[in-house]
N, CA, C, O and the ligand as a Tripos MOL2 file, in Angstrom:
@<TRIPOS>MOLECULE
protein
  241   239    61     0     0
PROTEIN
NO_CHARGES

@<TRIPOS>ATOM
      1 N          -4.5050   -0.9960    7.3530 N.3       1 MET1
      2 CA         -4.9470    0.2490    7.9660 C.3       1 MET1
      3 C          -5.8130    1.0340    6.9990 C.2       1 MET1
      4 O          -6.7780    1.6820    7.4060 O.2       1 MET1
      5 N          -5.4710    0.9780    5.7250 N.am      2 SER2
      6 CA         -6.1960    1.7560    4.7350 C.3       2 SER2
      7 C          -7.6640    1.3520    4.6570 C.2       2 SER2
      8 O          -8.5430    2.2080    4.5670 O.2       2 SER2
      9 N          -7.9280    0.0460    4.6910 N.am      3 TYR3
     10 CA         -9.3110   -0.3900    4.5460 C.3       3 TYR3
     11 C         -10.1470    0.0230    5.7360 C.2       3 TYR3
     12 O         -11.3450    0.2730    5.6000 O.2       3 TYR3
     13 N          -9.5190    0.0980    6.9220 N.am      4 LYS4
     14 CA        -10.2540    0.5680    8.1030 C.3       4 LYS4
     15 C         -10.6090    2.0470    7.9540 C.2       4 LYS4
     16 O         -11.7080    2.4720    8.3120 O.2       4 LYS4
     17 N          -9.6760    2.8140    7.4290 N.am      5 ALA5
     18 CA         -9.9270    4.2360    7.2280 C.3       5 ALA5
     19 C         -11.0380    4.4410    6.2160 C.2       5 ALA5
     20 O         -11.8960    5.3050    6.3900 O.2       5 ALA5
     21 N         -11.0190    3.6530    5.1680 N.am      6 LEU6
     22 CA        -12.0570    3.7490    4.1490 C.3       6 LEU6
     23 C         -13.4130    3.3900    4.7330 C.2       6 LEU6
     24 O         -14.4210    4.0320    4.4370 O.2       6 LEU6
     25 N         -13.4250    2.3610    5.5630 N.am      7 ALA7
     26 CA        -14.6700    1.9230    6.1720 C.3       7 ALA7
     27 C         -15.2410    2.9970    7.0860 C.2       7 ALA7
     28 O         -16.4560    3.1080    7.2510 O.2       7 ALA7
     29 N         -14.3480    3.7870    7.6790 N.am      8 ALA8
     30 CA        -14.7760    4.8390    8.5950 C.3       8 ALA8
     31 C         -15.0860    6.1340    7.8490 C.2       8 ALA8
     32 O         -15.4980    7.1220    8.4570 O.2       8 ALA8
     33 N         -14.8860    6.1240    6.5340 N.am      9 GLY9
     34 CA        -15.1850    7.3050    5.7500 C.3       9 GLY9
     35 C         -14.0730    8.3390    5.7900 C.2       9 GLY9
     36 O         -14.2860    9.5030    5.4520 O.2       9 GLY9
     37 N         -12.8860    7.9120    6.2050 N.am     10 ILE10
     38 CA        -11.7550    8.8460    6.2680 C.3      10 ILE10
     39 C         -10.9640    8.7690    4.9640 C.2      10 ILE10
     40 O         -10.5320    7.6910    4.5570 O.2      10 ILE10
     41 N         -10.7780    9.9020    4.3210 N.am     11 PRO11
     42 CA        -10.0030    9.9130    3.0760 C.3      11 PRO11
     43 C          -8.5630    9.4470    3.3080 C.2      11 PRO11
     44 O          -7.8990    9.8780    4.2500 O.2      11 PRO11
     45 N          -8.1100    8.5770    2.4470 N.am     12 VAL12
     46 CA         -6.7480    8.0780    2.5730 C.3      12 VAL12
     47 C          -5.9090    8.6090    1.4190 C.2      12 VAL12
     48 O          -6.2300    8.4160    0.2460 O.2      12 VAL12
     49 N          -4.8430    9.2720    1.7840 N.am     13 ILE13
     50 CA         -3.9500    9.8110    0.7620 C.3      13 ILE13
     51 C          -2.6570    8.9940    0.7800 C.2      13 ILE13
     52 O          -1.9430    8.9540    1.7820 O.2      13 ILE13
     53 N          -2.3770    8.3520   -0.3380 N.am     14 LEU14
     54 CA         -1.1960    7.5160   -0.4050 C.3      14 LEU14
     55 C           0.0000    8.3250   -0.8910 C.2      14 LEU14
     56 O          -0.0470    8.9610   -1.9430 O.2      14 LEU14
     57 N           1.0550    8.2880   -0.1160 N.am     15 VAL15
     58 CA          2.2780    8.9880   -0.5050 C.3      15 VAL15
     59 C           3.4700    8.1010   -0.2030 C.2      15 VAL15
     60 O           3.3790    7.1800    0.6090 O.2      15 VAL15
     61 N           4.5660    8.3730   -0.8470 N.am     16 GLU16
     62 CA          5.7910    7.6640   -0.5360 C.3      16 GLU16
     63 C           6.4660    8.3500    0.6390 C.2      16 GLU16
     64 O           6.8710    9.5080    0.5350 O.2      16 GLU16
     65 N           6.5890    7.6410    1.7580 N.am     17 PRO17
     66 CA          7.0650    8.2330    3.0050 C.3      17 PRO17
     67 C           8.4020    8.9610    2.8760 C.2      17 PRO17
     68 O           8.6000   10.0090    3.4910 O.2      17 PRO17
     69 N           9.3080    8.4170    2.0880 N.am     18 ALA18
     70 CA         10.6480    8.9910    1.9900 C.3      18 ALA18
     71 C          10.6480   10.3350    1.2750 C.2      18 ALA18
     72 O          11.5390   11.1590    1.4810 O.2      18 ALA18
     73 N           9.6470   10.5490    0.4380 N.am     19 TYR19
     74 CA          9.6470   11.7760   -0.3690 C.3      19 TYR19
     75 C           8.3790   12.5830   -0.1420 C.2      19 TYR19
     76 O           7.9700   13.3680   -0.9980 O.2      19 TYR19
     77 N           7.7610   12.3850    1.0140 N.am     20 THR20
     78 CA          6.4500   12.9620    1.2690 C.3      20 THR20
     79 C           6.3120   14.4250    0.8690 C.2      20 THR20
     80 O           5.3350   14.8030    0.2230 O.2      20 THR20
     81 N           7.2780   15.2430    1.2480 N.am     21 SER21
     82 CA          7.1350   16.6690    0.9690 C.3      21 SER21
     83 C           8.1890   17.1760   -0.0030 C.2      21 SER21
     84 O           8.3960   18.3820   -0.1300 O.2      21 SER21
     85 N           8.8480   16.2590   -0.6820 N.am     22 ASN22
     86 CA          9.8700   16.6720   -1.6440 C.3      22 ASN22
     87 C           9.4400   16.4000   -3.0710 C.2      22 ASN22
     88 O          10.2020   16.6230   -4.0110 O.2      22 ASN22
     89 N           8.2130   15.9150   -3.2310 N.am     23 THR23
     90 CA          7.7410   15.5690   -4.5600 C.3      23 THR23
     91 C           6.9100   16.7110   -5.1500 C.2      23 THR23
     92 O           6.0250   17.2560   -4.4900 O.2      23 THR23
     93 N           7.2050   17.0580   -6.3920 N.am     24 CYS24
     94 CA          6.4860   18.1300   -7.0660 C.3      24 CYS24
     95 C           5.0050   17.7780   -7.2100 C.2      24 CYS24
     96 O           4.6510   16.6590   -7.5790 O.2      24 CYS24
     97 N           4.1560   18.7510   -6.9120 N.am     25 HIS25
     98 CA          2.7230   18.5250   -7.0020 C.3      25 HIS25
     99 C           2.2620   18.4550   -8.4540 C.2      25 HIS25
    100 O           1.2080   17.8920   -8.7510 O.2      25 HIS25
    101 N           3.0470   19.0220   -9.3440 N.am     26 GLN26
    102 CA          2.6520   19.1400  -10.7390 C.3      26 GLN26
    103 C           3.1430   17.9600  -11.5700 C.2      26 GLN26
    104 O           2.3770   17.3660  -12.3280 O.2      26 GLN26
    105 N           4.4260   17.6240  -11.4230 N.am     27 CYS27
    106 CA          5.0060   16.6250  -12.3100 C.3      27 CYS27
    107 C           5.5390   15.4080  -11.5520 C.2      27 CYS27
    108 O           5.9880   14.4360  -12.1580 O.2      27 CYS27
    109 N           5.4820   15.4760  -10.2020 N.am     28 HIS28
    110 CA          5.8710   14.3430   -9.3540 C.3      28 HIS28
    111 C           7.3540   14.0230   -9.4030 C.2      28 HIS28
    112 O           7.7740   12.9360   -9.0070 O.2      28 HIS28
    113 N           8.1410   14.9600   -9.8840 N.am     29 HIS29
    114 CA          9.5840   14.8020   -9.7560 C.3      29 HIS29
    115 C          10.0120   15.2380   -8.3570 C.2      29 HIS29
    116 O           9.2960   15.9700   -7.6730 O.2      29 HIS29
    117 N          11.1890   14.7780   -7.9470 N.am     30 ILE30
    118 CA         11.7150   15.2040   -6.6620 C.3      30 ILE30
    119 C          12.3140   16.5980   -6.8090 C.2      30 ILE30
    120 O          13.1900   16.8260   -7.6430 O.2      30 ILE30
    121 N          11.8270   17.5240   -5.9870 N.am     31 GLY31
    122 CA         12.2670   18.9010   -6.0990 C.3      31 GLY31
    123 C          13.0790   19.3320   -4.8930 C.2      31 GLY31
    124 O          13.5500   18.5090   -4.1080 O.2      31 GLY31
    125 N          13.2320   20.6400   -4.7640 N.am     32 ASN32
    126 CA         14.0330   21.2050   -3.6860 C.3      32 ASN32
    127 C          13.1240   21.8350   -2.6420 C.2      32 ASN32
    128 O          12.2570   22.6470   -2.9650 O.2      32 ASN32
    129 N          13.3330   21.4500   -1.3770 N.am     33 ARG33
    130 CA         12.5300   22.0250   -0.3230 C.3      33 ARG33
    131 C          13.4080   22.7780    0.6690 C.2      33 ARG33
    132 O          14.4290   22.2750    1.1390 O.2      33 ARG33
    133 N          12.9750   24.0090    0.9740 N.am     34 LYS34
    134 CA         13.6330   24.7730    2.0340 C.3      34 LYS34
    135 C          12.5590   25.2050    3.0050 C.2      34 LYS34
    136 O          11.7810   26.1130    2.7110 O.2      34 LYS34
    137 N          12.5070   24.5590    4.1660 N.am     35 GLY35
    138 CA         11.4450   24.8680    5.1140 C.3      35 GLY35
    139 C          10.1000   24.5490    4.5090 C.2      35 GLY35
    140 O           9.8270   23.3980    4.1700 O.2      35 GLY35
    141 N           9.2500   25.5590    4.3690 N.am     36 LYS36
    142 CA          7.9310   25.3270    3.7830 C.3      36 LYS36
    143 C           7.8940   25.7060    2.3210 C.2      36 LYS36
    144 O           6.8540   25.5850    1.6750 O.2      36 LYS36
    145 N           9.0260   26.1690    1.7830 N.am     37 GLU37
    146 CA          9.0570   26.5450    0.3780 C.3      37 GLU37
    147 C           9.5890   25.4050   -0.4640 C.2      37 GLU37
    148 O          10.5820   24.7620   -0.1240 O.2      37 GLU37
    149 N           8.9050   25.1710   -1.5700 N.am     38 PHE38
    150 CA          9.2880   24.0910   -2.4700 C.3      38 PHE38
    151 C           9.4490   24.6380   -3.8740 C.2      38 PHE38
    152 O           8.6550   25.4620   -4.3270 O.2      38 PHE38
    153 N          10.4800   24.1740   -4.5570 N.am     39 SER39
    154 CA         10.6320   24.5390   -5.9650 C.3      39 SER39
    155 C          11.0180   23.3100   -6.7660 C.2      39 SER39
    156 O          11.7960   22.4730   -6.3090 O.2      39 SER39
    157 N          10.4630   23.2130   -7.9690 N.am     40 CYS40
    158 CA         10.7160   22.0560   -8.8100 C.3      40 CYS40
    159 C          11.6120   22.4470   -9.9860 C.2      40 CYS40
    160 O          11.2640   23.3310  -10.7700 O.2      40 CYS40
    161 N          12.7570   21.7920  -10.1050 N.am     41 PRO41
    162 CA         13.6700   22.0770  -11.2020 C.3      41 PRO41
    163 C          13.1790   21.5110  -12.5220 C.2      41 PRO41
    164 O          13.6880   21.8720  -13.5830 O.2      41 PRO41
    165 N          12.1940   20.6260  -12.4620 N.am     42 SER42
    166 CA         11.7150   19.9670  -13.6670 C.3      42 SER42
    167 C          10.6650   20.7980  -14.4050 C.2      42 SER42
    168 O          10.7710   21.0100  -15.6130 O.2      42 SER42
    169 N           9.6400   21.2740  -13.6660 N.am     43 CYS43
    170 CA          8.5610   22.0060  -14.3130 C.3      43 CYS43
    171 C           8.5060   23.4590  -13.8780 C.2      43 CYS43
    172 O           7.7570   24.2560  -14.4430 O.2      43 CYS43
    173 N           9.3150   23.8080  -12.8580 N.am     44 GLY44
    174 CA          9.3790   25.1950  -12.4420 C.3      44 GLY44
    175 C           8.3410   25.5920  -11.4110 C.2      44 GLY44
    176 O           8.2570   26.7620  -11.0350 O.2      44 GLY44
    177 N           7.5390   24.6250  -10.9410 N.am     45 TRP45
    178 CA          6.5320   24.9420   -9.9390 C.3      45 TRP45
    179 C           7.2100   25.3180   -8.6260 C.2      45 TRP45
    180 O           8.2220   24.7260   -8.2510 O.2      45 TRP45
    181 N           6.6500   26.2990   -7.9330 N.am     46 SER46
    182 CA          7.1710   26.6370   -6.6150 C.3      46 SER46
    183 C           6.0350   27.1180   -5.7370 C.2      46 SER46
    184 O           5.0420   27.6640   -6.2180 O.2      46 SER46
    185 N           6.2000   26.9050   -4.4230 N.am     47 GLY47
    186 CA          5.1510   27.3340   -3.5130 C.3      47 GLY47
    187 C           5.2630   26.6270   -2.1830 C.2      47 GLY47
    188 O           6.3370   26.1660   -1.7980 O.2      47 GLY47
    189 N           4.1360   26.5440   -1.4770 N.am     48 ASP48
    190 CA          4.1040   25.9180   -0.1630 C.3      48 ASP48
    191 C           4.3650   24.4200   -0.2830 C.2      48 ASP48
    192 O           3.6480   23.7080   -0.9850 O.2      48 ASP48
    193 N           5.3890   23.9600    0.4050 N.am     49 ALA49
    194 CA          5.7990   22.5640    0.2970 C.3      49 ALA49
    195 C           4.7520   21.6120    0.8630 C.2      49 ALA49
    196 O           4.7500   20.4260    0.5350 O.2      49 ALA49
    197 N           3.8790   22.1160    1.6960 N.am     50 ASP50
    198 CA          2.9280   21.2300    2.3590 C.3      50 ASP50
    199 C           1.5590   21.2070    1.7000 C.2      50 ASP50
    200 O           0.6530   20.5220    2.1750 O.2      50 ASP50
    201 N           1.4040   21.9420    0.6220 N.am     51 VAL51
    202 CA          0.1340   21.9250   -0.1030 C.3      51 VAL51
    203 C          -0.1700   20.5140   -0.5860 C.2      51 VAL51
    204 O           0.6990   19.8300   -1.1270 O.2      51 VAL51
    205 N          -1.3990   20.0940   -0.3860 N.am     52 ASN52
    206 CA         -1.8590   18.7910   -0.8600 C.3      52 ASN52
    207 C          -1.3170   17.6140   -0.0730 C.2      52 ASN52
    208 O          -1.5300   16.4640   -0.4560 O.2      52 ASN52
    209 N          -0.6200   17.8820    1.0210 N.am     53 TYR53
    210 CA         -0.0990   16.7670    1.7970 C.3      53 TYR53
    211 C          -0.8230   16.6710    3.1310 C.2      53 TYR53
    212 O          -1.3220   17.6740    3.6420 O.2      53 TYR53
    213 N          -0.8830   15.4900    3.6870 N.am     54 PRO54
    214 CA         -1.6540   15.2490    4.9080 C.3      54 PRO54
    215 C          -1.0880   15.9910    6.1260 C.2      54 PRO54
    216 O           0.0980   16.3200    6.1670 O.2      54 PRO54
    217 N          -1.9450   16.2480    7.1080 N.am     55 PRO55
    218 CA         -1.5880   17.0300    8.2930 C.3      55 PRO55
    219 C          -0.3690   16.5060    9.0420 C.2      55 PRO55
    220 O           0.3130   17.2730    9.7210 O.2      55 PRO55
    221 N          -0.0900   15.2330    8.9310 N.am     56 MET56
    222 CA          1.0170   14.6450    9.6770 C.3      56 MET56
    223 C           2.3420   15.2910    9.2840 C.2      56 MET56
    224 O           3.3180   15.2140   10.0300 O.2      56 MET56
    225 N           2.3760   15.9140    8.1380 N.am     57 ASN57
    226 CA          3.6260   16.5100    7.6630 C.3      57 ASN57
    227 C           3.7270   17.9930    8.0000 C.2      57 ASN57
    228 O           4.7320   18.6320    7.6870 O.2      57 ASN57
    229 N           2.7190   18.5340    8.6210 N.am     58 TRP58
    230 CA          2.7240   19.9600    8.8840 C.3      58 TRP58
    231 C           3.6400   20.3290   10.0500 C.2      58 TRP58
    232 O           4.0880   21.4690   10.1680 O.2      58 TRP58
    233 N           3.9110   19.3380   10.9140 N.am     59 ARG59
    234 CA          4.7720   19.6320   12.0550 C.3      59 ARG59
    235 C           6.0940   18.8980   11.8660 C.2      59 ARG59
    236 O           6.1110   17.6850   11.6580 O.2      59 ARG59
    237 N           7.1640   19.6080   11.9350 N.am     60 ALA60
    238 CA          8.4790   19.0060   11.7340 C.3      60 ALA60
    239 C           8.8990   18.2470   12.9810 C.2      60 ALA60
    240 O           9.9830   17.6650   13.0140 O.2      60 ALA60
    241 ZN          7.5380   19.7410  -11.1970 Zn       61 ZN61
@<TRIPOS>BOND
     1     1     2 1
     2     2     3 1
     3     3     4 2
     4     3     5 am
     5     5     6 1
     6     6     7 1
     7     7     8 2
     8     7     9 am
     9     9    10 1
    10    10    11 1
    11    11    12 2
    12    11    13 am
    13    13    14 1
    14    14    15 1
    15    15    16 2
    16    15    17 am
    17    17    18 1
    18    18    19 1
    19    19    20 2
    20    19    21 am
    21    21    22 1
    22    22    23 1
    23    23    24 2
    24    23    25 am
    25    25    26 1
    26    26    27 1
    27    27    28 2
    28    27    29 am
    29    29    30 1
    30    30    31 1
    31    31    32 2
    32    31    33 am
    33    33    34 1
    34    34    35 1
    35    35    36 2
    36    35    37 am
    37    37    38 1
    38    38    39 1
    39    39    40 2
    40    39    41 am
    41    41    42 1
    42    42    43 1
    43    43    44 2
    44    43    45 am
    45    45    46 1
    46    46    47 1
    47    47    48 2
    48    47    49 am
    49    49    50 1
    50    50    51 1
    51    51    52 2
    52    51    53 am
    53    53    54 1
    54    54    55 1
    55    55    56 2
    56    55    57 am
    57    57    58 1
    58    58    59 1
    59    59    60 2
    60    59    61 am
    61    61    62 1
    62    62    63 1
    63    63    64 2
    64    63    65 am
    65    65    66 1
    66    66    67 1
    67    67    68 2
    68    67    69 am
    69    69    70 1
    70    70    71 1
    71    71    72 2
    72    71    73 am
    73    73    74 1
    74    74    75 1
    75    75    76 2
    76    75    77 am
    77    77    78 1
    78    78    79 1
    79    79    80 2
    80    79    81 am
    81    81    82 1
    82    82    83 1
    83    83    84 2
    84    83    85 am
    85    85    86 1
    86    86    87 1
    87    87    88 2
    88    87    89 am
    89    89    90 1
    90    90    91 1
    91    91    92 2
    92    91    93 am
    93    93    94 1
    94    94    95 1
    95    95    96 2
    96    95    97 am
    97    97    98 1
    98    98    99 1
    99    99   100 2
   100    99   101 am
   101   101   102 1
   102   102   103 1
   103   103   104 2
   104   103   105 am
   105   105   106 1
   106   106   107 1
   107   107   108 2
   108   107   109 am
   109   109   110 1
   110   110   111 1
   111   111   112 2
   112   111   113 am
   113   113   114 1
   114   114   115 1
   115   115   116 2
   116   115   117 am
   117   117   118 1
   118   118   119 1
   119   119   120 2
   120   119   121 am
   121   121   122 1
   122   122   123 1
   123   123   124 2
   124   123   125 am
   125   125   126 1
   126   126   127 1
   127   127   128 2
   128   127   129 am
   129   129   130 1
   130   130   131 1
   131   131   132 2
   132   131   133 am
   133   133   134 1
   134   134   135 1
   135   135   136 2
   136   135   137 am
   137   137   138 1
   138   138   139 1
   139   139   140 2
   140   139   141 am
   141   141   142 1
   142   142   143 1
   143   143   144 2
   144   143   145 am
   145   145   146 1
   146   146   147 1
   147   147   148 2
   148   147   149 am
   149   149   150 1
   150   150   151 1
   151   151   152 2
   152   151   153 am
   153   153   154 1
   154   154   155 1
   155   155   156 2
   156   155   157 am
   157   157   158 1
   158   158   159 1
   159   159   160 2
   160   159   161 am
   161   161   162 1
   162   162   163 1
   163   163   164 2
   164   163   165 am
   165   165   166 1
   166   166   167 1
   167   167   168 2
   168   167   169 am
   169   169   170 1
   170   170   171 1
   171   171   172 2
   172   171   173 am
   173   173   174 1
   174   174   175 1
   175   175   176 2
   176   175   177 am
   177   177   178 1
   178   178   179 1
   179   179   180 2
   180   179   181 am
   181   181   182 1
   182   182   183 1
   183   183   184 2
   184   183   185 am
   185   185   186 1
   186   186   187 1
   187   187   188 2
   188   187   189 am
   189   189   190 1
   190   190   191 1
   191   191   192 2
   192   191   193 am
   193   193   194 1
   194   194   195 1
   195   195   196 2
   196   195   197 am
   197   197   198 1
   198   198   199 1
   199   199   200 2
   200   199   201 am
   201   201   202 1
   202   202   203 1
   203   203   204 2
   204   203   205 am
   205   205   206 1
   206   206   207 1
   207   207   208 2
   208   207   209 am
   209   209   210 1
   210   210   211 1
   211   211   212 2
   212   211   213 am
   213   213   214 1
   214   214   215 1
   215   215   216 2
   216   215   217 am
   217   217   218 1
   218   218   219 1
   219   219   220 2
   220   219   221 am
   221   221   222 1
   222   222   223 1
   223   223   224 2
   224   223   225 am
   225   225   226 1
   226   226   227 1
   227   227   228 2
   228   227   229 am
   229   229   230 1
   230   230   231 1
   231   231   232 2
   232   231   233 am
   233   233   234 1
   234   234   235 1
   235   235   236 2
   236   235   237 am
   237   237   238 1
   238   238   239 1
   239   239   240 2
@<TRIPOS>SUBSTRUCTURE
     1 MET1         2 RESIDUE 1 A MET
     2 SER2         6 RESIDUE 1 A SER
     3 TYR3        10 RESIDUE 1 A TYR
     4 LYS4        14 RESIDUE 1 A LYS
     5 ALA5        18 RESIDUE 1 A ALA
     6 LEU6        22 RESIDUE 1 A LEU
     7 ALA7        26 RESIDUE 1 A ALA
     8 ALA8        30 RESIDUE 1 A ALA
     9 GLY9        34 RESIDUE 1 A GLY
    10 ILE10       38 RESIDUE 1 A ILE
    11 PRO11       42 RESIDUE 1 A PRO
    12 VAL12       46 RESIDUE 1 A VAL
    13 ILE13       50 RESIDUE 1 A ILE
    14 LEU14       54 RESIDUE 1 A LEU
    15 VAL15       58 RESIDUE 1 A VAL
    16 GLU16       62 RESIDUE 1 A GLU
    17 PRO17       66 RESIDUE 1 A PRO
    18 ALA18       70 RESIDUE 1 A ALA
    19 TYR19       74 RESIDUE 1 A TYR
    20 THR20       78 RESIDUE 1 A THR
    21 SER21       82 RESIDUE 1 A SER
    22 ASN22       86 RESIDUE 1 A ASN
    23 THR23       90 RESIDUE 1 A THR
    24 CYS24       94 RESIDUE 1 A CYS
    25 HIS25       98 RESIDUE 1 A HIS
    26 GLN26      102 RESIDUE 1 A GLN
    27 CYS27      106 RESIDUE 1 A CYS
    28 HIS28      110 RESIDUE 1 A HIS
    29 HIS29      114 RESIDUE 1 A HIS
    30 ILE30      118 RESIDUE 1 A ILE
    31 GLY31      122 RESIDUE 1 A GLY
    32 ASN32      126 RESIDUE 1 A ASN
    33 ARG33      130 RESIDUE 1 A ARG
    34 LYS34      134 RESIDUE 1 A LYS
    35 GLY35      138 RESIDUE 1 A GLY
    36 LYS36      142 RESIDUE 1 A LYS
    37 GLU37      146 RESIDUE 1 A GLU
    38 PHE38      150 RESIDUE 1 A PHE
    39 SER39      154 RESIDUE 1 A SER
    40 CYS40      158 RESIDUE 1 A CYS
    41 PRO41      162 RESIDUE 1 A PRO
    42 SER42      166 RESIDUE 1 A SER
    43 CYS43      170 RESIDUE 1 A CYS
    44 GLY44      174 RESIDUE 1 A GLY
    45 TRP45      178 RESIDUE 1 A TRP
    46 SER46      182 RESIDUE 1 A SER
    47 GLY47      186 RESIDUE 1 A GLY
    48 ASP48      190 RESIDUE 1 A ASP
    49 ALA49      194 RESIDUE 1 A ALA
    50 ASP50      198 RESIDUE 1 A ASP
    51 VAL51      202 RESIDUE 1 A VAL
    52 ASN52      206 RESIDUE 1 A ASN
    53 TYR53      210 RESIDUE 1 A TYR
    54 PRO54      214 RESIDUE 1 A PRO
    55 PRO55      218 RESIDUE 1 A PRO
    56 MET56      222 RESIDUE 1 A MET
    57 ASN57      226 RESIDUE 1 A ASN
    58 TRP58      230 RESIDUE 1 A TRP
    59 ARG59      234 RESIDUE 1 A ARG
    60 ALA60      238 RESIDUE 1 A ALA
    61 ZN61       241 GROUP 0 **** ****
């Protein structure tokens, strides 16, 4: 599927499905998510849990 998307000029973002919105954007550790809020116990980053993630994750 990825090569078809590339051929069509669609950006492909690879993520691990099981941790799609639980992974810290800064250090890639698994953090804590509450709704749309995310906090990372490893580096202290916190903010919108859906930042930098594909649209498919925007709807629960
Ligand atoms: Zn972190």
